[in-house]
C-alpha positions as CSV (number, residue, x, y, z in Angstrom):
1,D,-6.1,-10.8,12.2
2,W,-3.3,-12.0,9.9
3,A,-1.8,-14.5,12.3
4,D,-3.0,-17.6,10.4
5,D,-2.3,-16.2,6.9
6,E,0.4,-17.4,4.5
7,F,3.0,-14.7,3.8
8,T,5.1,-14.3,0.6
9,E,8.7,-13.0,0.8
10,F,9.5,-9.9,-1.4
11,G,13.1,-9.1,-0.3
12,C,14.1,-5.5,0.4
13,G,15.6,-6.4,3.8
14,S,13.2,-9.0,5.0
15,G,9.8,-8.2,3.6
16,Q,6.6,-10.2,3.5
17,Y,3.1,-9.6,2.3
18,S,-0.3,-11.3,2.5
19,A,-3.5,-10.4,0.6
20,F,-7.0,-11.7,0.0
21,L,-10.2,-10.6,-1.6
22,G,-13.1,-10.5,0.8
23,S,-16.8,-10.1,-0.2
24,D,-16.5,-6.4,0.7
25,G,-13.1,-5.6,-0.8
26,L,-9.3,-6.1,-1.0
27,Y,-7.2,-6.6,2.2
28,V,-3.4,-6.4,2.1
29,F,-0.7,-6.5,4.8
30,Y,3.0,-5.7,4.4
31,K,5.7,-6.3,6.9
32,L,9.3,-5.1,6.4
33,N,12.3,-5.8,8.7
34,A,15.5,-3.9,7.8
35,P,18.5,-2.4,9.6
36,T,17.1,1.0,8.8
37,I,14.0,2.4,7.1
38,E,14.1,6.1,6.3
39,M,10.7,7.1,7.6
40,D,11.5,10.8,7.8
41,R,11.9,11.5,4.1
42,A,9.8,14.5,2.9
43,Y,10.2,14.8,-0.9
44,T,7.6,16.7,-2.9
45,G,6.8,17.4,-6.5
46,T,8.6,15.2,-9.1
47,D,10.7,13.7,-6.3
48,L,7.7,12.4,-4.4
49,W,8.5,8.8,-5.4
50,Q,11.6,9.0,-3.1
51,N,9.6,8.7,0.0
52,V,8.8,5.2,1.5
53,N,5.7,4.2,-0.5
54,L,3.5,1.6,-2.2
55,Q,2.7,2.6,-5.7
56,F,-0.4,1.3,-7.6
57,W,-0.6,1.1,-11.4
58,A,-4.0,0.9,-13.1
59,T,-5.3,-2.6,-14.0
60,D,-8.8,-3.9,-15.0
61,N,-9.7,-3.6,-11.3
62,L,-7.5,-0.9,-9.7
63,Y,-6.7,2.8,-10.3
64,D,-3.4,4.5,-10.1
65,G,-2.5,5.6,-6.6
66,W,-0.2,5.7,-3.7
67,I,0.3,4.9,0.0
68,M,3.1,7.0,1.1
69,I,5.0,7.8,4.3
70,Y,5.9,11.5,4.4
71,S,7.8,12.9,7.4
72,G,6.9,9.8,9.4
73,K,3.2,9.9,8.7
74,L,1.1,7.7,6.4
75,Y,-1.0,9.1,3.6
76,H,-3.0,7.5,0.8
77,T,-4.9,8.5,-2.3
78,G,-8.7,8.5,-2.5
79,F,-9.5,5.1,-4.0
80,I,-7.8,3.4,-1.0
81,T,-10.5,3.2,1.6
82,D,-8.3,2.9,4.7
83,A,-4.6,2.4,5.5
84,A,-2.6,2.2,8.7
85,M,1.0,1.7,9.7
86,T,3.1,0.8,12.7
87,H,6.8,1.4,12.9
88,S,9.1,0.2,15.6
89,V,12.9,0.5,16.3
90,S,14.9,-2.0,18.3
91,E,18.5,-3.0,18.7
92,S,18.2,-5.5,15.9
93,G,16.8,-3.0,13.4
94,E,13.4,-1.5,12.3
95,T,10.1,-3.0,11.5
96,L,7.3,-1.4,9.4
97,Y,3.8,-2.8,9.1
98,I,1.4,-1.4,6.5
99,E,-2.1,-2.6,6.3
100,F,-4.7,-1.4,3.8
101,F,-8.2,-2.0,2.5
102,I,-9.9,-1.1,-0.8
103,A,-13.7,-1.4,-0.8
104,N,-15.4,-3.0,-3.8
105,E,-17.0,0.3,-4.7
106,H,-13.5,2.0,-4.9
107,M,-12.3,-0.6,-7.5
108,K,-13.3,-1.2,-11.1
109,N,-15.6,-4.1,-12.1
110,V,-15.6,-5.6,-8.6
111,T,-18.7,-6.8,-6.6
112,A,-19.3,-9.2,-3.7
113,D,-19.4,-12.0,-6.3
114,T,-16.0,-11.3,-7.9
115,E,-13.6,-14.2,-7.4
116,S,-10.3,-12.4,-8.0
117,V,-8.7,-9.0,-8.8
118,K,-5.7,-8.0,-10.8
119,V,-3.2,-5.7,-9.1
120,D,0.0,-4.0,-10.0
121,I,1.9,-2.8,-6.9
122,G,5.5,-2.1,-6.2
123,G,7.2,-0.3,-3.3
124,Q,10.0,2.1,-2.5
125,F,11.5,1.2,0.9
126,W,14.5,3.4,1.6
127,P,17.4,2.7,1.9
128,N,16.7,-0.6,0.2
129,G,15.2,0.8,-3.0
130,F,12.3,-0.2,-5.3
131,K,10.8,-3.7,-5.2
132,A,8.3,-4.9,-7.8
133,F,6.5,-7.6,-5.7
134,M,2.9,-7.6,-7.0
135,R,3.4,-6.5,-10.6
136,D,2.1,-7.1,-14.1
137,G,-1.5,-8.3,-13.3
138,F,-0.7,-10.2,-10.1
139,V,-4.0,-12.0,-9.1
140,I,-5.4,-11.9,-5.6
141,S,-8.2,-14.4,-5.0
142,K,-11.0,-14.8,-2.5
143,K,-10.1,-16.8,0.7
């Protein structure tokens, strides 16, 4: 339940995220409100990045990876333990929620005693483009 959490703005329409490190792994929640979000993109090969996505670059704690929406469905690479999305459309625009979890055993150098992890995450939210919102060794700490 993210209701009591503090959210950070990242732009790209009206985007927010919240994240924390639990004793069992990393929890992250994204919310994006925009006039439109192009959920039906279906690019492949070298154009894969043009789909709505969250991209992960390797750090001391994370591996390279993706969470991607392809033809309206959410997919993720192997080190991401679980991910889910909800997308809604109203007269005022569209809202996209993405929540994901990465278990300690799917990260590098992370145990139940780890106090913080470094992440490097950005996202492509069409038609609003790429946003670098948790980049360059961004630190997520235990609650």
